[in-house]
ZAMARTOR-686252 format. One record per residue: x, y, z of N, C-alpha, C, O in turn. Coordinates in pm, whole numbers, plus 50000, padded with zeros to 5 digits. Layout:
N
XYZXYZXYZXYZ ...
% end
This chain:
87
505944917150631504884907350643504934900550780503904898050841 506154897550827506304891150957505744900051067505114895251162 505974913151055505464922451156503944921951159503344922051267 503304921451043501854920751037501344907751098500344907751170 502024896651071501584883651119501714882351270500994874451331 502624889751330502824888851475502134900051552502314901251673 501364908251485500704919651549499594914851642498914904951615 499424922151753498324919151846497014923951785497004931251686 495914919951845494594924151797494474939451801493894945451711 495024945551905494964960151917495784966851807495354976851750 496964961351779497804966851673497124965351537497184974451454 496494953951515495784951551388494644961651372494454967351265 493884963851480492764973251475493254987451449492654994651369 494334991451514494895004851494495415006251351495225016751288 496054995851300496544996151162495414997251062495505004750966 494364989651084493204990150994492565004050997492185009350893 492455009951117491875023351128492705033451051492145042050983 494025032551062494895041850990494655040950839494585051150771 494525028750787494255026950643492875032450608492745039450507 491865029550687490515034350656490465049650662489805055950580 491175055450759491235070150767491895075850642491445085850587 492995069350597493665074250477492755072950356492625082450278 492105061450340491185059750227490125070850229489805076450125 489605073850347488595084350360489135098050323488385106450273 490415100350348491005113450320491205116050171491415127450130 491165105550089491425107249947490215112249870490355116849756 489035111549929487825116349863487595109549730487715097349719 487255117449628486955112049495488175106949421488035100749315 489375109249474490595104749407490765089549415491475083749334 490115083149513490255068749529489425061549424488205062849419 490115053849338489445046049234489245031749281488165026049261 490255025949344490205012049388491055010849514492235014349512 490465006149624491195004649749492344994849734493324995549809 492254985849641493334976549615493274963949697492234960249751 494424957449706494514944449772495964941749807496874947349747 496164933149905497514928449939497844916649850496954909149809 499114914949819499584903449743500304893949837501124898249918 500014881049827500794871449904502004866949823503024863149880 501884867349691503004864349602502944874149485501884879549454 504074876349421504114885349306505184880349209506254875849251 504894881149082505814876848978505894887848873504874893348831 507094891048831507334900648723507614892648597508564884848593 506784894648494506944887648368507604896648266507214908248251 508614891448195509284898748088509434889447969509134877547978 509904894847860510144886247743511264876347769511374866347699 512094878947870513184869947905512824859548010513664851348047 511604859848059511184850248161510434856948273509724866848252 510604851648391509904857348506510824858148626511824851148636 510444867048718511224869148839510244869648956509234876748949 510534862349061509714862849182510004875949254511144878349296 509014884449267509204897249336508364897949463508024908749511 508014886249517507274885649642508054893549748509264891649764 507364902249817508004910549919508474923849865508604933449941 508724924649736509114937449675507864945449640507844957749652 506834938549596505544944549568504554937649659504384925449650 503894945149746503024938749844501544941949826500704936549898 501224950549732499824953849710499684965849619500664970849563 498454970349605498214981849519497004989749569496154984449640 496945002249531495805011249545495805019849421496865024249376 494635022349365494555030749246493865043949283492775044149340 494545054749249493975068049269494005075449136494715071649044 493225086249128493285094949011493615108949061493175113149168 494405115948981494815129449020495085137648895495315132148787 495055150648908495285159748796496735159648749497025162748634 497655155948840499065155948805499815146348897499255141548996 501055143548865501875135148952502085142049086502085135449190 502255155149085502425162449211501195161049299501315159049420 500015161949240498775160349316498665146049370498215144049483 499065136249291499035122249335499985120249451499625113849551 501195125449441502175123949548501675130349677501905125049786 501005141549665500465148449783499465139549857499415139649980 498665131849784497705122849846498375112249932497775107450028 499595108649899500295098049970501205103050083501885095050147 501225116050108502135121550210501945115350348502925113250419 500725112350386500455106950520499945092550513499185088250600 500355085350411499885071550394500455062750506501645063550535 499615054350569500085046250681501165036050644501945032050731 501235031950520502265022350480503665027950504504595020450534 503815040950492505125047150508505625047050652506795049850677 504745043750747505135043650888505315029650945505635028251063 505135019250865505235005450916506605002650971506734998351086 507625004950894508995003150936509905010450839509495013650727 511125013050881512055020350796512265012550665512475000450665 512215019850558512405013550427511115011150352511155007850233 509955012750416508685011150344508585022050238508995033450260 508045018450125507935027850015506625025749940505985015349949 506265035949866505085035249780505545037949639504735037949546 
% end
């Protein structure tokens, strides 16, 4: 999140383009572009846990199989932000 907040206008524009290009590459598989989370909470029967930073957003896709879904994410821009990024 800190990296995003300190990005220059050019970096922000390049990052946005990468996401838009990825969304475009998914074709009909894209159900919901999703949203970023500023905070996140995991609720369980035992209470709640602040997971802000562990879950940063969502995108919903549809696919015939898990393998097909994973293939859609192979070139996702989130994976290139910094080491340790995951989907």
